[in-house]
N, C-alpha and C positions, 0 to 999 in steps of 0.2 A: 520361546516367543510359537502360540500354535500355529498350524498349517492353516492356509486359506481354509481348507475346508473344516477345518476346525473348529473356525472360527462363526463361517457358514452357519454350522450347524447349532453354535450356542446362538446366535441370533432367531435362527428360525423357530427353534421352541421359544425364544424368549418371547418371540410376538405370536406363537401359537399356530404357527404351519405347519401341516405334511406333505411327505416328501412331495407326494405328488402334485401337491399345490406350486408346491418352488420349483418341481424340476419339472414339472410335463412339456414336450417337446424342443427338452434341452437336454438329458441323461437318460438312462437305464435308470430303473431304482435298482439294479443291481451295482450301478457305476456311479451313485449315488452315494447309496450304501461306503462303496472305498473311495470316495472320495472327502466323503464325513472323516472318513478316521482316518487321513493325511496318506492312504496307500498311492491318489491320482488325483491327477493334475490336468487344467483344465484350460482350453483356450483363454484370451482378454472379451471375446466378443459373446463366450457363453458367463462369464462371470459375472459381464456387464445386466446380461437377461436374467442373472438369478436377483439382483443386485434391484435389477428394479423391480421384481416379484417381490423382492423384501419389503420394495420402499425404503432402500436407504442408496445412500451418495456413496461413495468412490470414498472421498475426504472421513464420512464417517465412519465407513467400513475402515479403512487403514489405523483409525485413531482408534476405535477397538480391538482391533489383531493389533497395534502396538498397549496392550492392556490399560486400555483410555487413558493414554499418553500422548502428547503431541513428537511428532520425531523430532530430531535433536536442531533442527537447523528452524523450522518453524518456532521453537520455546525459544533458541535464540533470539533472533532474530525481535519477535513480539516482547524481549525482558530489554533488550539493545530500545526499542521504540518507546515504551513505555519508561525507563531509565531517562531519555531523551523529553520525553513528555515530561514530566517531574525534574529535571537537572540534577539528575541522580550522577555528579560525573564518575564517582568512585567508582561504580557499575559500569556505570562505559569504559571506564579504561580497562578494567577488573575482563570486561567479554572480549576486545581488542587482542587484552596480551593472551586471553588462554588460544584465539580461533588463530591468532597470524600468522603461527607456521604450522595450521591443522594442515592434514594429508588430505581434506577434503577441501575441495575448490569451492563449493556454496559456503562451507563455515569461513575462510580465508575471506570470502566479500561481504560477508555479515561484518569480520572485524576491519573491510574497508570502509565500510557504509560508515561505520563506528567511528574511524580514523574523521573519513569527512566532517558528521553531524561534531567531532568536540573540536574541530579545526574551525570549524561557523562560529561556535561560541564567541569565538573571540575576531575575526575576521573576514572579512567578504571571498576571501584568495584564500589558497593555503597551499604548501606541493606538496608535489601528484606523486603520490609514492609508488613504487612498482608494483604494488597488491593493489592500489587505485587505477594504476595504469592499466594492469590487469581485467578490472571490472570495465573500465570503457570497451576496452576490442572486445571481450564479451560482451557485449549489451549493444555496441554501435555497431558490430561487425554483421550481428545476427537480423536478417530482415526482419522475421515472425517471432512474434513475441508468444510468449504463453502468461496465464493473470500472473506465477511467483515472479517471471521478469517483469510485467505489468506494474507493477505491486514497489517496485526498487528502481526502476528505469528513470523515476526523477531525478537520481541520482546524478544525472546524465550532463544536467543544464550547470548545475554549481561546479562541477570538474571543466565542463567546455570553460567557462567563463578563469578556469584558476589556471587552465593550459594557453587561455588567450585567444581561445578560437570562440568568440560570441557571435562570431558571424554563423556562427553552424546552429544554434540553438533555432531557427527557422525548422533547420532539417531537421531535428532530435524533434522536436515539437509536431512534426508531422507525420514521423514516422513514431511517432506514440498515441495519436489520433487514429492513424491509420489501425492501428493494432487492437485501440480499445471499441472503433467501432464493430469490430469482427461480433463481440460478444453483445453487441447492443445493437436491440432493434426496434420500432415503432413501440411497439406493448410491453418487452420490458426488457429488465435490466437484472437478469438472475443472479450476477458474481457481484452486483454494485460496483461496477465499472466507473461508474458515474461520481462516487467517491472520488476513485485515483484521478479521476481528471480534473473536478475545482482543488485537489490537491496539489496538483501541474499547477492552476491557476494563479495559485497562492504563494506558488516558490516565481513562479515567472514575471510577476505583476512587484516581489521585491527585486528580484535580478533586474529589472528594467531600470525600477526607479532610482536603482544602489547604480547603475552603470547610467546615467541620467536622459534615456530612451526613454521619453517621457509620451513620447507620441505613439511606441508601442504601447506603452503603460496607459495609457490612456484607451486604449482603440482593445484591452480586452474585458470592459463590462457586458458589452453583448455578447463575447464569450462565453462567457464564466451565468448568465443570466440567463440564456440557452439553454443549460441542463437542467434538467427534467427535477423538477422539490418532491414529483411522485417516486423517482427513480433514488434520489441520495436518501439512504440512513441521517439519523438525527447529527454524527458526526457528520456527513457530508454537506448538511444543510447551514452549519456549525459553521464548515469550510469558506461553504459560497457565501452566504452572509460576513464573515470575517474578510475577502478579497473586494465586496461590494464595500464594506466601511473601508477598507483604504484606499479605493478609486474616489470616494466621497471624498475622503480628507483631502486627499490631494487636486481632485478637478470638477468635484460636484457640491453637492449642497451640506455646510457643517455641520447647520442642526439633523439633516439625516443622518450623516456620520455619527453627530452625539448617541442621535436615538436607538443607532444600532449598535453603538458600545457598551451604551448603559443597559442595555438590553442583553450584550454576549455577558457584559462582565458579570450582573444579575446572576444568572445561568450558573456560572464557573462558581461564585460567592456560596452555594447552594453545598458547596461540600469545603471538609477542611478535614484533614489539610487540600489545598487546593491539586487536583489531577493532571491539569493542563498549564504547567509555570509559561509552556511555549507562547501559549496563544496573549494572555495577557502582556507579554513581555513584547508579543511584535505590537498590541493595541500602544502601550506606553512607545517606543520609542519611535515608530511611525509619526501621533501624535505629532509629535515636536520634531522632528521631520517635514513633517506637513505645511511644520508652519514656518518652516524655513525657505520653503519651496512657494507657497501664496506671497510671504514676504517679498521675496526675489521675484516674484514675476505678478507681480499688482504695479508695481514702477510702468 
């Protein structure tokens, strides 16, 4: 792997910048030469200023420095979630087995997430293994989360149910939302955190419905519709509409539910094979369960 200075030099030359344009006010010309040759290191503050001058994010810089590849944790987690969406249980099982005993905590966490996702295919609750307990402790005991934790903290909700700690769900949600709001302003959501909030709402409405806590499930509509569509990616908008669909199936207009269901299904049908089996599976099971709910509550 190239040194930080060598990677900076490569990017600088790709962009056609001179050393003076990139390093002015940050380091001397002689120091810049030594830095680019890998002889000198610099502080994080100076590196961030250099990256600003190069118009490149820290994440992209790390990607380039790693020979245009994701780091192992990111790649494995992405592969796991893609396998989950496509219902590829074989790949999920392989990832769980490969990283269950990894010396790296973050990779063991991916294995634990895989265990939870695999178990929830077959059951609403699951056995909380020692690895899952470690993941729970790691996330729940930390009061402040970075984006990396925010992306996986949704998993605390099904863990709470399986531990019989449903009463903690509002506390988990409050902690999640508090951490998310640090990254969202009135005018921007640069890291697409609104997508994560939509995902949590999707998990939450299904958990409340499974627990027959219909009052809390009913109350989620105003929360998910409060997410600004302009801040959501298309995946986030899809998730938002899926939550609204589920709400209408149980509590709202069946005609509106059918309209949203047809639209989401039509979008999925544009791709062959289907990319996200979970969406179609959720729609199918919720349509059946909602009919049972309406029948029981119509009398």
